[in-house]
C-alpha positions in Angstrom: 0.0 0.0 0.0 1.5 3.4 -1.0 1.1 6.4 1.3 -0.5 9.4 -0.2 -1.6 12.8 1.2 -5.2 11.6 0.8 -4.7 8.9 3.4 -4.4 11.5 6.2 -1.9 9.6 8.3 1.4 11.3 7.3 -0.2 14.7 6.7 -2.1 14.7 10.0 1.0 14.2 12.1 2.0 17.9 12.4 -1.5 18.7 13.7 -1.4 15.9 16.3 2.1 17.0 17.4 0.9 20.6 17.8 -2.0 19.4 19.9 0.2 17.3 22.1 2.7 20.1 22.5 -0.1 22.5 23.5 -1.4 20.0 26.0 2.1 19.7 27.5 2.5 23.5 27.8 -0.9 23.9 29.3 -0.1 21.2 31.9 3.2 22.8 32.8 1.6 26.2 33.2 -1.1 24.6 35.3 1.6 23.0 37.5 3.6 26.2 37.8 0.6 28.4 38.4 -2.3 26.7 40.1 -5.4 28.7 40.5 -4.2 31.4 38.1 -1.2 32.6 40.0 2.4 32.0 39.4 3.3 30.2 42.6 5.3 27.1 41.9 5.3 24.3 44.5 9.1 24.0 45.2 8.6 20.7 46.9 7.3 19.2 43.6 10.1 17.2 41.9 8.8 18.1 38.5 8.8 21.8 39.2 12.3 21.7 40.7 13.5 19.5 37.8 12.4 22.1 35.3 14.0 25.0 37.2 17.3 26.3 36.0 17.7 29.4 38.3 15.9 30.2 41.5 16.3 33.6 43.2 19.4 34.2 41.1 21.1 31.0 42.1 21.8 28.1 39.7 19.9 25.0 40.9 20.0 22.7 37.8 23.1 20.5 37.9 24.1 21.5 34.3 23.6 25.2 35.1 25.7 24.9 38.3 28.5 23.2 36.3 28.4 25.8 33.5 28.3 28.8 35.9 31.1 27.4 38.1 29.1 26.2 41.1 28.6 29.8 42.2 25.8 30.6 44.6 24.3 33.1 42.2 24.4 34.3 38.7 26.2 37.6 38.6 25.6 38.6 35.0 27.0 37.8 31.6 30.1 35.7 31.2 33.4 37.5 31.3 32.5 39.9 34.1 31.1 42.7 31.9 28.3 43.5 34.2 28.0 47.3 34.5 30.7 48.0 32.0 30.4 51.1 29.8 30.4 50.6 26.0 
């Protein structure tokens, strides 16, 4: 059996992928902001697993490694924070 656009299966995949992505985004927003407010539950392992920085400090293992395990993010790499052009 040859696939064609008329069969709907291959041509419908982008639509289904978009619906699934939208559902995932809606679920994350609902998890991060229950009841319409942005108040993440920091005890939830999914929320903490998605977090890269919290209160200016790197919390994701990859971010901690890239930023040099500092307690906070002090600006752009190279120490150019506050430099005049």
